TIVOVO-972348 format. One record per residue: residue number from 1; residue in three letters; x, y, z of N, C-alpha, C in turn. Coordinates in steps of 0.001 Angstrom, whole numbers. Layout:
# residues N
pos,code,nc1,nc2,nc3,cac1,cac2,cac3,cc1,cc2,cc3
NUM,ALA,X,Y,Z,X,Y,Z,X,Y,Z;
...
//
This chain:
# residues 109
pos,code,nc1,nc2,nc3,cac1,cac2,cac3,cc1,cc2,cc3
1,MET,846,-1427,-190,-166,-5,146,1139,1088,216;
2,MET,169,2674,143,428,3615,24,1565,3824,1541;
3,ASP,2621,4584,1445,2998,4700,3169,3072,6817,2723;
4,ILE,1953,6943,2938,2229,8768,3101,1318,8628,4376;
5,HIS,2106,9276,5224,1366,10078,6249,1478,10891,6735;
6,ALA,468,11127,6906,158,13291,7851,-357,12615,9235;
7,GLY,514,13126,9921,910,12280,11868,824,10899,11955;
8,SER,-716,10440,12367,-1132,9065,12632,-1816,8144,11151;
9,VAL,-1974,9446,10301,-3411,8876,9501,-2707,8830,7996;
10,ASN,-2910,7711,7978,-2257,6688,6493,-2975,7901,4924;
11,LEU,-2671,8347,4220,-3170,9019,3172,-3464,8542,2631;
12,GLY,-2839,7248,2131,-2967,6547,1291,-4499,5905,1323;
13,GLU,-4485,5574,2295,-6276,4643,2495,-6659,5491,2136;
14,VAL,-7262,6675,3313,-8206,8009,2843,-8502,7811,1790;
15,PHE,-7466,8203,731,-7205,8383,-1128,-8325,6951,-1109;
16,LEU,-8340,5838,-924,-8498,4729,-1568,-10017,4650,-767;
17,PHE,-10168,5238,607,-11346,5271,891,-12139,6135,256;
18,LEU,-11909,7034,-34,-12898,8563,-642,-13203,8514,-2541;
19,LEU,-12389,7502,-3014,-12796,6704,-4186,-13864,6144,-4583;
20,ILE,-14563,5204,-3206,-15280,4686,-3663,-16969,5020,-3456;
21,PRO,-16412,6612,-2701,-18316,7057,-2633,-17994,7746,-4218;
22,LEU,-17218,8632,-4509,-16916,9110,-6058,-17234,8356,-6834;
23,CYS,-16637,6902,-6995,-17375,6009,-8521,-18892,6115,-7802;
24,PHE,-19277,5752,-7269,-20955,5517,-6910,-21905,7031,-7203;
25,ILE,-20808,8057,-7248,-21948,9192,-6918,-21187,9567,-9116;
26,ILE,-20175,9463,-9330,-20013,9571,-10563,-20904,8609,-11452;
27,GLN,-20749,7312,-11391,-21984,6002,-11653,-23238,6115,-11703;
28,LEU,-23557,7161,-10791,-24723,7498,-10714,-25144,8274,-11861;
29,ILE,-25045,9398,-11663,-25232,10505,-12872,-25096,9774,-13987;
30,LEU,-24295,8964,-14344,-23915,7847,-15420,-26027,7757,-15808;
31,CYS,-26096,6364,-15105,-27250,6205,-15585,-28223,6964,-15644;
32,PHE,-28193,7742,-15077,-29454,8949,-15020,-29294,9766,-15712;
33,ARG,-28261,10161,-15965,-27938,11470,-16826,-27350,11302,-18886;
34,VAL,-26981,10556,-18782,-26365,9912,-19885,-27408,9274,-20681;
35,LYS,-27856,8994,-21717,-27968,8251,-23241,-27306,6961,-23328;
36,PRO,-26098,7171,-24074,-25614,6310,-24625,-25435,4814,-23601;
37,LEU,-25721,3942,-23836,-25213,2914,-23122,-23855,2380,-22627;
38,ILE,-22952,2665,-23764,-21411,2242,-24068,-20844,2835,-23029;
39,ILE,-21104,4613,-22864,-20685,5386,-21956,-21340,4846,-20384;
40,ARG,-22309,4933,-20366,-22785,4107,-18582,-22000,2830,-18790;
41,LEU,-21748,2491,-19086,-21144,1082,-18948,-19679,890,-18712;
42,ALA,-19058,2478,-19115,-17386,2304,-19243,-16464,2026,-17628;
43,PRO,-17195,2822,-16797,-16386,2883,-15719,-16971,962,-15153;
44,ALA,-18059,410,-14618,-18114,-913,-14623,-16921,-1971,-15108;
45,ALA,-17097,-1471,-16429,-16435,-2409,-17787,-15049,-2463,-16833;
46,LEU,-14111,-1524,-16914,-13232,-880,-16570,-12650,-1673,-15615;
47,PHE,-13070,-1252,-14519,-13667,-1956,-13375,-13112,-3249,-13185;
48,ALA,-14227,-4219,-14005,-14520,-5267,-13937,-13317,-5811,-14668;
49,VAL,-12509,-5311,-16025,-11458,-6336,-15979,-10059,-5661,-15421;
50,ILE,-9584,-4760,-15152,-8638,-4338,-14135,-8634,-5805,-12849;
51,THR,-9714,-6110,-12067,-10401,-6923,-10988,-9472,-8193,-11499;
52,ALA,-9799,-8750,-12736,-9806,-9802,-13430,-8620,-10377,-13633;
53,LEU,-8345,-8950,-14319,-6910,-9476,-14779,-5583,-9470,-13554;
54,LEU,-6033,-8595,-12537,-5252,-8601,-10874,-5109,-9885,-10199;
55,PHE,-7114,-10395,-10012,-7338,-11498,-9772,-5704,-12598,-11025;
56,ILE,-6323,-12990,-11756,-5169,-13916,-12564,-3805,-13226,-11942;
57,ALA,-3385,-12211,-11928,-1756,-12282,-11896,-1367,-12235,-10013;
58,ALA,-2458,-12754,-9338,-2424,-12717,-7897,-2532,-14282,-8395;
59,LEU,-3226,-14798,-8421,-3057,-16495,-8767,-2373,-17073,-9584;
60,ALA,-1753,-15971,-10369,-116,-16624,-11427,1304,-16613,-10994;
61,SER,1230,-15165,-9730,2791,-15179,-9121,2648,-15837,-8453;
62,SER,3818,-15781,-7413,4163,-16695,-6278,4603,-15960,-5310;
63,GLY,4736,-15518,-4167,5025,-15378,-3105,4590,-13758,-2859;
64,TRP,5140,-12651,-2105,4787,-11623,-2180,4059,-11007,-2835;
65,ASP,4759,-11537,-3951,3584,-10519,-5213,2246,-10604,-5124;
66,GLY,2280,-12019,-5013,879,-12557,-5364,-304,-11671,-3924;
67,ILE,142,-11733,-3044,-431,-10936,-2037,-617,-8769,-2622;
68,GLY,336,-8516,-3081,120,-7634,-3602,-607,-7505,-4292;
69,TYR,-1085,-8028,-5858,-1974,-8559,-6504,-3828,-9039,-6015;
70,LEU,-3220,-9773,-4795,-4873,-9851,-4063,-5255,-8244,-3424;
71,ILE,-4757,-7615,-2863,-4925,-6368,-2535,-5427,-5952,-3407;
72,LEU,-4741,-5529,-4112,-5623,-4331,-5036,-6577,-4912,-6050;
73,ALA,-6309,-5907,-6261,-8040,-6511,-6894,-9028,-6791,-5607;
74,ILE,-8543,-6458,-4665,-9940,-6670,-3562,-9803,-4915,-3608;
75,TRP,-8871,-3941,-3512,-9429,-2473,-3811,-10556,-2170,-5363;
76,PHE,-10362,-2923,-6572,-10878,-2937,-7279,-11838,-3425,-7502;
77,ALA,-12154,-5042,-6678,-13498,-5084,-6621,-14264,-4101,-5509;
78,ALA,-13993,-3547,-4763,-15123,-2918,-3776,-15019,-1409,-4783;
79,LEU,-14606,-1147,-5464,-14627,390,-6726,-15940,-205,-7314;
80,LEU,-15854,-1687,-7926,-16775,-2104,-9195,-18106,-2314,-8190;
81,GLY,-17713,-2962,-7274,-18855,-2841,-6121,-19801,-1332,-5956;
82,ALA,-19027,-457,-5992,-19533,806,-5729,-19894,1107,-7212;
83,CYS,-19750,817,-8867,-19884,1068,-9516,-21658,160,-10367;
84,LEU,-21290,-472,-9360,-22732,-1634,-9479,-24107,-1137,-9103;
85,LEU,-23749,-1006,-7735,-24560,-787,-7390,-25419,306,-7414;
86,PRO,-24691,1460,-8244,-26261,2650,-8723,-26976,1931,-9683;
87,TRP,-25853,747,-10932,-26540,722,-11661,-28159,-454,-11417;
88,ALA,-27625,-1152,-9464,-29228,-1461,-9619,-30328,-1076,-8699;
89,ILE,-29656,100,-8770,-31255,1759,-8085,-31089,1609,-9178;
90,TYR,-30635,1869,-10325,-31191,2833,-11614,-32271,1665,-12131;
91,LEU,-32134,263,-11906,-32754,-1007,-12444,-34303,-687,-11678;
92,ILE,-33745,-538,-10290,-34798,-708,-9675,-36403,673,-10100;
93,ILE,-35429,1564,-10163,-36098,2779,-10837,-36996,2664,-11786;
94,LYS,-36034,2171,-12962,-36620,2048,-13969,-37933,1455,-14077;
95,ILE,-37761,-249,-13468,-38901,-1537,-13104,-40185,-557,-12751;
96,ILE,-39990,403,-11406,-41005,1115,-10730,-41836,1623,-11784;
97,LYS,-41251,2735,-11989,-41994,3613,-12758,-42735,2852,-14188;
98,LYS,-41564,2158,-14185,-42865,930,-15614,-43855,360,-15025;
99,LEU,-43762,255,-13979,-45408,-785,-12953,-45998,623,-12968;
100,SER,-46074,1751,-12544,-46739,2177,-12094,-47552,2935,-13275;
101,ALA,-46517,3158,-14639,-47171,3697,-15772,-48106,2357,-16535;
102,GLN,-47860,1439,-15962,-48920,108,-16406,-49862,469,-15397;
103,ASN,-49635,568,-14201,-51114,669,-13507,-52187,2335,-13832;
104,GLU,-51030,2761,-14164,-51862,4197,-14684,-52680,3547,-16348;
105,ASN,-52380,3013,-17015,-52700,2398,-18671,-53928,1924,-17817;
106,ASP,-53894,1245,-17205,-55046,-129,-16764,-56306,759,-15627;
107,PHE,-55702,1651,-15006,-56547,2126,-14594,-58102,2824,-15739;
108,GLU,-57317,3630,-15871,-57548,4898,-17376,-58893,3467,-18206;
109,ASN,-57981,2571,-18317,-59243,1546,-19143,-60372,1099,-18004;
//
């Protein structure tokens, strides 16, 4: 990990923990404001590829290098989770809107 300290606080960990909500917010904005699907999928796809590559590197390497790759893979998996949660929220809201529009059409008929 990064060994950047300010007093007793490890700034590397603080930076990594701030990336998770930032990825969540950016992906949420992309899901609700951007029309092209490829642009909305870009962050999640990028983190999925990086996570998979780091897990493969962790399995392929030996010794302490494997542990380093595994730690990085876990961090990128957390970032991937922060990108997948807005997708779940987006899909749930889309389903609710579709059901409510369908109920309004049934009520009018």
